[in-house]
Backbone as CSV, one residue per row, in Angstrom:
resi,resn,N_x,N_y,N_z,CA_x,CA_y,CA_z,C_x,C_y,C_z
1,UNK,-58.336,71.607,71.550,-57.080,72.260,71.941,-56.004,71.920,70.907
2,UNK,-55.267,72.927,70.427,-54.300,72.671,69.369,-53.060,71.960,69.900
3,UNK,-52.338,71.340,68.970,-51.204,70.496,69.338,-50.114,71.260,70.078
4,UNK,-49.810,72.479,69.645,-48.727,73.233,70.283,-49.072,73.604,71.715
5,UNK,-50.325,73.903,71.964,-50.723,74.235,73.339,-50.620,72.996,74.220
6,UNK,-51.062,71.854,73.700,-50.946,70.610,74.465,-49.482,70.293,74.744
7,UNK,-48.631,70.517,73.733,-47.206,70.235,73.916,-46.593,71.143,74.984
8,UNK,-46.981,72.418,74.994,-46.470,73.336,76.020,-46.907,72.878,77.409
9,UNK,-48.156,72.420,77.528,-48.632,71.920,78.812,-47.847,70.672,79.232
10,UNK,-47.591,69.793,78.266,-46.831,68.581,78.559,-45.405,68.916,78.982
11,UNK,-44.791,69.867,78.295,-43.421,70.279,78.622,-43.357,70.885,80.016
12,UNK,-44.366,71.698,80.356,-44.406,72.311,81.686,-44.568,71.238,82.761
13,UNK,-45.409,70.251,82.495,-45.594,69.154,83.441,-44.295,68.362,83.605
14,UNK,-43.607,68.133,82.501,-42.324,67.418,82.553,-41.315,68.195,83.393
15,UNK,-41.208,69.491,83.151,-40.260,70.320,83.903,-40.588,70.329,85.398
16,UNK,-41.886,70.174,85.725,-42.309,70.141,87.123,-42.237,68.728,87.712
17,UNK,-41.694,67.795,86.940,-41.573,66.386,87.334,-42.926,65.714,87.530
18,UNK,-43.955,66.256,86.886,-45.260,65.602,86.861,-45.281,64.730,85.603
19,UNK,-44.563,63.630,85.676,-44.321,62.831,84.485,-45.570,62.128,83.961
20,UNK,-46.488,61.769,84.853,-47.691,61.088,84.389,-48.573,62.010,83.553
21,UNK,-48.693,63.267,83.980,-49.450,64.232,83.184,-48.758,64.472,81.851
22,UNK,-47.436,64.610,81.896,-46.680,64.820,80.661,-46.890,63.656,79.699
23,UNK,-46.788,62.438,80.230,-46.911,61.249,79.384,-48.298,61.159,78.750
24,UNK,-49.326,61.466,79.530,-50.689,61.378,79.020,-50.923,62.326,77.851
25,UNK,-50.237,63.471,77.860,-50.393,64.434,76.775,-49.450,64.148,75.606
26,UNK,-48.283,63.604,75.914,-47.276,63.406,74.869,-47.569,62.205,73.969
27,UNK,-48.090,61.129,74.553,-48.287,59.915,73.748,-49.200,60.161,72.544
28,UNK,-50.383,60.789,72.718,-51.210,61.043,71.536,-50.525,61.956,70.521
29,UNK,-49.804,62.971,71.013,-49.094,63.869,70.092,-48.005,63.112,69.328
30,UNK,-47.260,62.284,70.048,-46.206,61.510,69.398,-46.759,60.576,68.337
31,UNK,-47.900,59.944,68.654,-48.526,59.041,67.686,-48.996,59.797,66.444
32,UNK,-49.319,61.090,66.623,-49.771,61.906,65.493,-48.597,62.504,64.710
33,UNK,-47.364,62.260,65.201,-46.191,62.716,64.465,-45.630,64.052,64.897
34,UNK,-45.981,64.533,66.091,-45.438,65.805,66.593,-43.984,65.582,67.011
35,UNK,-43.043,66.208,66.307,-41.618,65.940,66.520,-41.157,66.318,67.925
36,UNK,-41.623,67.445,68.448,-41.227,67.847,69.791,-41.681,66.852,70.839
37,UNK,-42.911,66.357,70.679,-43.432,65.353,71.609,-42.635,64.063,71.503
38,UNK,-42.286,63.680,70.291,-41.499,62.464,70.095,-40.134,62.578,70.761
39,UNK,-39.514,63.738,70.651,-38.198,63.939,71.270,-38.297,63.862,72.790
40,UNK,-39.351,64.460,73.356,-39.507,64.430,74.803,-39.868,63.028,75.290
41,UNK,-40.664,62.308,74.527,-40.948,60.918,74.869,-39.661,60.091,74.856
42,UNK,-38.810,60.355,73.876,-37.524,59.649,73.813,-36.701,59.908,75.070
43,UNK,-36.695,61.164,75.523,-35.984,61.495,76.762,-36.540,60.701,77.938
44,UNK,-37.876,60.623,78.019,-38.514,59.943,79.145,-38.153,58.457,79.162
45,UNK,-38.169,57.829,77.988,-37.813,56.409,77.937,-36.306,56.203,78.114
46,UNK,-35.526,57.186,77.719,-34.071,57.069,77.872,-33.664,57.105,79.337
47,UNK,-34.284,57.988,80.112,-33.868,58.202,81.492,-34.824,57.588,82.521
48,UNK,-35.923,56.987,82.050,-36.860,56.380,82.986,-37.656,57.389,83.774
49,UNK,-38.023,58.486,83.142,-38.813,59.522,83.810,-40.299,59.221,83.652
50,UNK,-40.889,58.619,84.675,-42.308,58.295,84.648,-42.629,57.008,83.923
51,UNK,-41.627,56.369,83.363,-41.792,55.102,82.635,-40.583,54.227,82.935
52,UNK,-40.688,52.958,82.577,-39.524,52.089,82.664,-38.522,52.493,81.576
53,UNK,-37.241,52.488,81.915,-36.235,52.769,80.888,-36.383,51.762,79.751
54,UNK,-36.352,52.287,78.531,-36.536,51.423,77.367,-35.709,51.990,76.218
55,UNK,-34.540,51.401,75.990,-33.618,51.923,74.979,-34.220,51.857,73.581
56,UNK,-34.984,50.808,73.309,-35.559,50.664,71.972,-36.614,51.726,71.701
57,UNK,-37.493,51.984,72.679,-38.506,53.017,72.493,-37.861,54.398,72.395
58,UNK,-36.841,54.629,73.214,-36.143,55.904,73.164,-35.536,56.124,71.786
59,UNK,-34.856,55.115,71.286,-34.242,55.206,69.959,-35.309,55.435,68.893
60,UNK,-36.418,54.722,68.994,-37.510,54.854,68.026,-38.026,56.287,67.964
61,UNK,-38.273,56.878,69.126,-38.842,58.229,69.143,-37.820,59.285,68.715
62,UNK,-36.559,59.104,69.112,-35.538,60.040,68.627,-35.462,60.003,67.104
63,UNK,-35.487,58.801,66.550,-35.380,58.671,65.095,-36.598,59.271,64.397
64,UNK,-37.789,59.034,64.953,-39.004,59.579,64.352,-38.951,61.104,64.313
65,UNK,-38.466,61.712,65.404,-38.365,63.175,65.453,-37.241,63.685,64.561
66,UNK,-36.107,63.004,64.592,-34.950,63.431,63.792,-35.254,63.362,62.306
67,UNK,-36.017,62.363,61.902,-36.363,62.221,60.488,-37.266,63.349,60.007
68,UNK,-37.826,64.097,60.954,-38.609,65.288,60.611,-37.769,66.568,60.704
69,UNK,-36.484,66.393,61.022,-35.596,67.544,61.093,-35.485,68.170,62.462
70,UNK,-35.918,67.477,63.512,-35.819,68.019,64.871,-34.355,67.957,65.304
71,UNK,-33.704,69.101,65.531,-32.250,69.085,65.743,-31.801,68.424,67.040
72,UNK,-32.548,68.623,68.126,-32.146,68.009,69.388,-32.247,66.496,69.299
73,UNK,-33.321,66.011,68.699,-33.469,64.569,68.508,-32.356,64.037,67.616
74,UNK,-32.011,64.789,66.575,-30.946,64.354,65.661,-29.605,64.286,66.388
75,UNK,-29.339,65.262,67.263,-28.091,65.259,68.026,-28.031,64.066,68.965
76,UNK,-29.108,63.833,69.721,-29.113,62.710,70.661,-29.049,61.376,69.927
77,UNK,-29.706,61.303,68.770,-29.640,60.076,67.983,-28.213,59.845,67.504
78,UNK,-27.542,60.916,67.075,-26.143,60.784,66.655,-25.278,60.294,67.817
79,UNK,-25.498,60.845,69.003,-24.709,60.421,70.157,-24.928,58.935,70.449
80,UNK,-26.167,58.477,70.325,-26.453,57.058,70.543,-25.799,56.192,69.466
81,UNK,-25.906,56.648,68.214,-25.281,55.902,67.121,-23.764,55.895,67.266
82,UNK,-23.221,57.027,67.687,-21.771,57.154,67.857,-21.266,56.216,68.959
83,UNK,-22.092,56.005,69.965,-21.690,55.132,71.078,-21.756,53.659,70.702
84,UNK,-22.504,53.376,69.620,-22.657,52.001,69.114,-23.277,51.061,70.149
85,UNK,-24.071,51.618,71.068,-24.758,50.782,72.042,-26.074,50.295,71.452
86,UNK,-26.578,49.203,71.992,-27.861,48.678,71.500,-28.964,49.683,71.856
87,UNK,-29.960,49.902,70.970,-30.154,49.276,69.663,-29.450,50.024,68.521
88,UNK,-28.588,50.984,68.881,-27.908,51.750,67.837,-27.015,50.864,66.974
89,UNK,-26.385,49.875,67.579,-25.483,49.003,66.823,-26.227,48.284,65.702
90,UNK,-27.450,47.863,65.999,-28.252,47.182,64.973,-28.596,48.137,63.835
91,UNK,-28.935,49.386,64.188,-29.254,50.384,63.168,-28.035,50.685,62.302
92,UNK,-26.867,50.743,62.928,-25.633,51.008,62.192,-25.325,49.892,61.191
93,UNK,-25.668,48.680,61.569,-25.402,47.557,60.670,-26.215,47.671,59.384
94,UNK,-27.331,48.401,59.463,-28.182,48.586,58.288,-27.817,49.836,57.498
95,UNK,-27.218,50.826,58.179,-26.941,52.101,57.520,-25.733,52.758,58.172
96,UNK,-24.540,52.525,57.615,-23.314,53.064,58.203,-23.225,54.577,58.079
97,UNK,-23.973,55.167,57.147,-23.924,56.619,56.946,-24.863,57.364,57.883
98,UNK,-25.651,56.637,58.659,-26.657,57.271,59.509,-26.074,58.295,60.488
99,UNK,-24.959,58.005,61.190,-24.452,58.997,62.143,-24.151,60.349,61.495
100,UNK,-23.469,60.334,60.362,-23.137,61.587,59.677,-24.402,62.314,59.232
101,UNK,-25.360,61.566,58.746,-26.626,62.159,58.283,-27.308,62.909,59.411
102,UNK,-27.431,62.288,60.571,-28.158,62.929,61.670,-27.354,64.062,62.306
103,UNK,-26.039,63.916,62.355,-25.235,65.018,62.876,-25.345,66.236,61.968
104,UNK,-25.370,66.024,60.666,-25.528,67.140,59.727,-26.873,67.845,59.919
105,UNK,-27.919,67.073,60.188,-29.228,67.676,60.469,-29.130,68.577,61.694
106,UNK,-28.499,68.062,62.756,-28.388,68.830,63.997,-27.608,70.127,63.782
107,UNK,-26.456,70.038,63.121,-25.622,71.220,62.904,-26.358,72.260,62.066
108,UNK,-26.944,71.834,60.972,-27.628,72.765,60.069,-28.786,73.467,60.753
109,UNK,-29.623,72.691,61.439,-30.807,73.287,62.070,-30.434,74.148,63.275
110,UNK,-29.460,73.713,64.064,-29.058,74.534,65.213,-28.480,75.874,64.748
111,UNK,-27.719,75.867,63.660,-27.182,77.124,63.148,-28.309,78.043,62.694
112,UNK,-29.273,77.493,61.976,-30.398,78.299,61.505,-31.180,78.883,62.671
113,UNK,-31.485,78.060,63.650,-32.290,78.505,64.781,-31.512,79.445,65.695
114,UNK,-30.218,79.206,65.858,-29.395,80.084,66.690,-29.317,81.480,66.083
115,UNK,-29.179,81.551,64.769,-29.139,82.858,64.107,-30.464,83.596,64.270
116,UNK,-31.531,82.837,64.510,-32.845,83.446,64.745,-33.090,83.676,66.240
117,UNK,-32.017,83.567,67.043,-32.046,83.857,68.477,-32.868,82.860,69.293
118,UNK,-32.923,81.612,68.843,-33.566,80.573,69.635,-32.617,80.167,70.760
119,UNK,-33.070,80.316,72.001,-32.186,80.112,73.150,-31.626,78.701,73.222
120,UNK,-32.494,77.704,73.067,-32.033,76.320,73.163,-31.047,75.988,72.053
121,UNK,-31.307,76.505,70.866,-30.399,76.244,69.740,-29.044,76.902,69.976
122,UNK,-29.036,78.113,70.548,-27.768,78.779,70.823,-26.934,77.977,71.813
123,UNK,-27.588,77.435,72.835,-26.880,76.620,73.815,-26.340,75.347,73.174
124,UNK,-27.154,74.713,72.335,-26.719,73.475,71.685,-25.621,73.727,70.656
125,UNK,-25.685,74.857,69.976,-24.617,75.185,69.030,-23.311,75.412,69.792
126,UNK,-23.404,76.050,70.949,-22.226,76.181,71.803,-21.661,74.831,72.179
127,UNK,-22.545,73.896,72.487,-22.125,72.531,72.827,-21.379,71.875,71.671
128,UNK,-21.857,72.078,70.451,-21.196,71.489,69.287,-19.785,72.048,69.118
129,UNK,-19.634,73.367,69.245,-18.300,73.968,69.128,-17.416,73.595,70.322
130,UNK,-18.016,73.450,71.474,-17.284,73.077,72.693,-16.589,71.727,72.508
131,UNK,-17.291,70.793,71.845,-16.769,69.432,71.719,-16.305,69.075,70.309
132,UNK,-16.490,69.979,69.360,-16.073,69.703,67.992,-16.927,68.662,67.305
133,UNK,-18.224,68.654,67.604,-19.139,67.704,66.991,-19.734,68.311,65.724
134,UNK,-19.297,67.849,64.568,-19.837,68.321,63.300,-19.320,69.677,62.866
135,UNK,-18.521,70.314,63.705,-17.916,71.616,63.429,-16.492,71.580,63.970
136,UNK,-15.696,72.587,63.635,-14.353,72.658,64.204,-14.436,72.922,65.702
137,UNK,-13.577,72.263,66.456,-13.478,72.537,67.890,-13.040,73.988,68.063
138,UNK,-13.851,74.791,68.755,-13.579,76.223,68.827,-14.139,76.770,70.130
139,UNK,-13.256,76.924,71.128,-13.684,77.410,72.434,-14.270,78.797,72.391
140,UNK,-13.689,79.683,71.579,-14.185,81.057,71.500,-15.599,81.093,70.918
141,UNK,-15.822,80.284,69.888,-17.157,80.238,69.279,-18.155,79.603,70.244
142,UNK,-17.714,78.610,70.981,-18.583,78.003,71.984,-18.988,79.024,73.033
143,UNK,-18.028,79.809,73.506,-18.323,80.831,74.509,-19.292,81.869,73.952
144,UNK,-19.113,82.239,72.688,-20.021,83.199,72.048,-21.472,82.725,72.131
145,UNK,-21.699,81.469,71.756,-23.072,80.969,71.711,-23.607,80.637,73.092
146,UNK,-22.763,80.131,73.990,-23.212,79.893,75.361,-23.622,81.216,76.014
147,UNK,-22.838,82.261,75.776,-23.142,83.560,76.374,-24.456,84.109,75.844
148,UNK,-24.681,83.981,74.540,-25.946,84.441,73.971,-27.126,83.636,74.535
149,UNK,-26.920,82.346,74.738,-27.969,81.519,75.328,-28.276,81.975,76.751
150,UNK,-27.223,82.256,77.525,-27.409,82.732,78.894,-28.174,84.048,78.898
151,UNK,-27.792,84.947,78.016,-28.453,86.255,77.958,-29.915,86.139,77.532
152,UNK,-30.234,85.050,76.843,-31.615,84.827,76.411,-32.429,84.054,77.452
153,UNK,-31.817,83.769,78.593,-32.532,83.081,79.656,-32.146,81.634,79.856
154,UNK,-31.182,81.141,79.089,-30.700,79.773,79.259,-29.589,79.738,80.290
155,UNK,-29.950,79.924,81.538,-28.952,80.142,82.582,-28.034,78.936,82.817
156,UNK,-28.493,77.740,82.463,-27.651,76.554,82.637,-26.374,76.634,81.809
157,UNK,-26.354,77.491,80.789,-25.146,77.654,79.980,-23.976,78.166,80.814
158,UNK,-24.262,78.768,81.966,-23.199,79.266,82.839,-22.275,78.141,83.286
159,UNK,-22.813,76.913,83.414,-21.975,75.770,83.789,-20.876,75.551,82.762
160,UNK,-21.259,75.535,81.494,-20.279,75.297,80.436,-19.329,76.476,80.270
161,UNK,-19.824,77.669,80.486,-18.960,78.850,80.410,-17.894,78.800,81.497
162,UNK,-18.276,78.385,82.700,-17.306,78.263,83.785,-16.237,77.229,83.441
163,UNK,-16.675,76.084,82.947,-15.725,75.015,82.630,-14.809,75.385,81.470
164,UNK,-15.362,76.032,80.445,-14.547,76.421,79.301,-13.482,77.439,79.691
165,UNK,-13.863,78.408,80.489,-12.883,79.416,80.905,-11.834,78.820,81.840
166,UNK,-12.178,77.732,82.513,-11.218,77.125,83.437,-10.264,76.167,82.737
167,UNK,-10.809,75.328,81.833,-9.974,74.271,81.278,-10.018,74.205,79.756
168,UNK,-10.513,75.267,79.108,-10.530,75.292,77.655,-9.162,75.599,77.083
169,UNK,-9.102,75.826,75.769,-7.807,76.115,75.157,-7.280,77.469,75.631
170,UNK,-6.020,77.736,75.379,-5.351,78.915,75.945,-6.001,80.221,75.522
171,UNK,-6.677,80.234,74.381,-7.304,81.476,73.911,-8.438,81.920,74.829
172,UNK,-9.071,80.969,75.504,-10.262,81.306,76.299,-10.054,81.058,77.791
173,UNK,-8.903,80.505,78.167,-8.704,80.179,79.580,-8.543,81.451,80.403
174,UNK,-9.368,81.591,81.419,-9.365,82.794,82.253,-10.040,82.430,83.570
175,UNK,-9.252,82.238,84.619,-9.812,81.744,85.882,-10.735,82.755,86.554
176,UNK,-10.499,84.042,86.324,-11.398,85.050,86.887,-12.786,84.929,86.250
177,UNK,-12.817,84.727,84.937,-14.099,84.552,84.250,-14.734,83.212,84.634
178,UNK,-13.899,82.208,84.845,-14.419,80.911,85.280,-15.153,81.069,86.611
179,UNK,-14.549,81.799,87.537,-15.181,82.031,88.834,-16.469,82.841,88.668
180,UNK,-16.430,83.853,87.796,-17.617,84.683,87.547,-18.797,83.817,87.109
181,UNK,-18.540,82.926,86.125,-19.639,82.112,85.610,-20.043,81.031,86.609
182,UNK,-19.096,80.544,87.399,-19.478,79.571,88.425,-20.423,80.220,89.431
183,UNK,-20.142,81.459,89.812,-21.015,82.161,90.751,-22.393,82.400,90.139
184,UNK,-22.442,82.543,88.811,-23.741,82.693,88.142,-24.568,81.419,88.268
185,UNK,-23.898,80.253,88.237,-24.654,79.008,88.395,-25.307,78.953,89.774
186,UNK,-24.636,79.512,90.765,-25.199,79.541,92.117,-26.291,80.603,92.224
187,UNK,-26.047,81.750,91.591,-27.024,82.837,91.642,-28.365,82.432,91.038
188,UNK,-28.299,81.704,89.923,-29.525,81.324,89.224,-29.967,79.895,89.545
189,UNK,-29.284,79.267,90.524,-29.668,77.933,90.986,-29.808,76.960,89.818
190,UNK,-28.783,76.933,88.981,-28.846,76.104,87.772,-27.611,75.222,87.650
191,UNK,-27.071,74.801,88.787,-25.852,74.000,88.748,-26.130,72.603,88.227
192,UNK,-25.315,72.165,87.285,-25.433,70.817,86.734,-24.725,69.820,87.648
193,UNK,-25.052,68.555,87.456,-24.406,67.505,88.237,-22.893,67.566,88.021
194,UNK,-22.143,67.570,89.110,-20.692,67.569,89.024,-20.059,68.944,89.092
195,UNK,-20.863,70.011,88.949,-20.269,71.351,88.935,-19.695,71.718,90.304
196,UNK,-20.199,71.105,91.390,-19.669,71.407,92.714,-18.203,70.999,92.843
197,UNK,-17.784,69.991,92.056,-16.374,69.613,92.056,-15.512,70.760,91.540
198,UNK,-16.117,71.591,90.715,-15.404,72.711,90.139,-15.041,73.739,91.214
199,UNK,-15.919,73.890,92.214,-15.650,74.830,93.303,-14.384,74.415,94.050
200,UNK,-14.185,73.112,94.220,-12.988,72.627,94.893,-11.738,72.958,94.099
201,UNK,-11.848,72.872,92.765,-10.712,73.223,91.909,-10.359,74.700,92.070
202,UNK,-11.375,75.541,92.051,-11.130,76.976,92.188,-10.532,77.305,93.553
203,UNK,-11.027,76.631,94.585,-10.524,76.881,95.937,-9.072,76.459,96.058
204,UNK,-8.708,75.331,95.445,-7.331,74.863,95.538,-6.398,75.771,94.757
205,UNK,-6.893,76.368,93.666,-6.057,77.296,92.902,-5.799,78.578,93.667
206,UNK,-6.751,78.948,94.514,-6.632,80.203,95.253,-5.676,80.089,96.422
207,UNK,-5.381,78.836,96.866,-4.501,78.655,98.020,-3.062,78.473,97.602
């Protein structure tokens, strides 16, 4: 069975919260240098999904994937380095330029993949513009890419679209659109943690 098929099976198992099946398939792939498997293993060790939380293993796998140009791994590695938490602090002591290096990888690859209509990359590029990570802070550009991600099936982008239209800069603030996208999160059952607090904000504005 080829590596990509095994990785798809592992990803499906992970999404179904069958973490033991995912882990059994991901570990051999990660050891063989499959960047996608390494990134997903890093997630599992970071959040304790099917394994004990292990910051060092998570950092190791993110770095292994990022060094191969995996943009999501590079972004998460940058966030860890930026936070200066262990073991990132130790890595920073050896290479102060590392955060910029990995953020540049993430920005470059997400732009390339987003232009090729990759749904996950479009959502992540929206995230970069939303927060000004490696690019200029730009609510309109963030909305552009979040919307394209949503249209490509990345329905979770509706959460960020709702928040941006509600509390973004004046160019994009529009409470009617905020409500529209919030209702989309309910329609597609893709509400992120904390989005329910947003409903209270909308309700208080209406009274």
